[in-house]
C-alpha positions as CSV (number, residue, x, y, z in Angstrom):
1,Q,-28.5,38.9,8.4
2,E,-30.9,38.0,5.8
3,L,-31.5,34.4,4.6
4,T,-33.9,33.4,2.3
5,T,-34.8,29.0,1.9
6,V,-36.2,27.1,-0.9
7,K,-37.8,24.2,-1.0
8,S,-39.0,21.8,-3.6
9,Q,-40.9,19.4,-1.5
10,D,-43.8,16.8,-1.7
11,P,-44.3,15.6,-5.9
12,R,-48.0,15.0,-6.6
13,V,-48.7,12.9,-9.7
14,H,-52.0,13.6,-11.2
15,N,-54.8,11.7,-13.4
16,E,-52.5,8.8,-13.3
17,G,-52.5,6.5,-15.7
18,S,-53.7,9.2,-18.2
19,W,-52.2,10.7,-21.1
20,N,-52.5,13.9,-19.4
21,S,-50.8,13.5,-16.0
22,Y,-48.7,15.6,-14.1
23,V,-46.5,15.6,-11.2
24,D,-46.5,18.7,-9.7
25,Y,-44.3,20.4,-6.4
26,K,-45.1,21.5,-3.3
27,I,-42.4,24.8,-3.3
28,F,-41.8,26.6,0.4
29,L,-40.1,29.7,0.6
30,H,-39.1,30.4,4.3
31,T,-37.3,34.4,4.8
32,N,-36.5,37.3,7.3
33,S,-36.0,39.6,4.4
34,K,-37.5,42.8,5.1
35,A,-38.3,42.6,0.9
36,F,-40.8,40.4,1.3
37,T,-44.5,40.9,2.7
38,A,-45.3,37.4,3.9
39,K,-42.2,35.7,5.1
40,T,-43.8,32.3,4.8
41,S,-45.0,30.7,1.6
42,C,-45.9,27.9,-0.1
43,V,-47.2,26.8,-3.4
44,R,-47.8,23.8,-6.0
45,R,-45.8,24.0,-9.5
46,R,-45.4,22.3,-12.3
47,Y,-42.5,21.5,-14.5
48,R,-43.7,23.5,-17.3
49,E,-44.0,27.1,-15.2
50,F,-40.4,26.0,-14.0
51,V,-39.2,26.3,-18.1
52,W,-41.4,29.4,-18.1
53,L,-39.8,31.1,-14.8
54,R,-36.2,30.0,-16.3
55,R,-37.4,31.6,-19.8
56,E,-37.8,35.0,-18.4
57,L,-35.1,34.9,-16.1
58,Q,-32.8,34.2,-19.5
59,R,-34.7,36.9,-21.0
60,N,-34.1,39.1,-18.0
61,A,-30.5,38.4,-17.0
62,G,-28.1,40.0,-19.5
63,L,-24.2,38.1,-19.2
64,V,-26.0,36.8,-15.6
65,P,-25.8,32.3,-16.4
66,V,-29.4,30.7,-15.3
67,P,-29.2,27.8,-14.3
68,E,-30.2,24.8,-16.5
69,L,-33.1,22.7,-15.2
70,P,-33.2,18.8,-15.3
71,G,-34.5,16.8,-17.9
72,K,-37.6,16.6,-18.8
73,A,-39.2,12.9,-20.9
74,A,-42.1,12.8,-22.0
75,F,-42.4,9.3,-20.6
76,F,-41.1,8.0,-17.1
77,L,-38.3,5.3,-17.7
78,G,-37.6,2.7,-15.7
79,N,-38.5,3.6,-12.3
80,A,-41.3,6.7,-12.2
81,D,-40.5,7.2,-8.6
82,E,-36.8,7.4,-9.0
83,F,-37.1,9.8,-12.0
84,I,-39.8,12.1,-10.0
85,E,-37.3,12.4,-7.3
86,R,-34.7,13.2,-9.0
87,R,-36.2,15.5,-11.0
88,R,-37.7,17.1,-7.5
89,L,-33.7,17.2,-6.8
90,G,-32.6,19.2,-9.8
91,L,-35.5,21.6,-9.7
92,Q,-33.9,21.9,-6.0
93,R,-30.9,22.7,-7.5
94,F,-32.2,25.7,-9.9
95,L,-33.9,27.0,-6.9
96,Q,-30.9,27.1,-4.6
97,R,-29.2,29.6,-7.0
């Protein structure tokens, strides 16, 4: 039985305290599928790259619904660590669907 696991992990804030700060997430993939030559893969991706991916999936999905992404916030409201973790969990749900 083929199995693929994708996880969002290890959020990192870059340029913290500046106007161009951003967070990226480690995206880890593990599979035993014969369709993949590499059985494990790990990359870091920003939220805007998930937005791009979702837009591309929508463009090509036809009638298949594409899952929603967690909301975007221009500024962290409340506790930044809590916001980052909520977003990470939302990205995890997106990847699993």
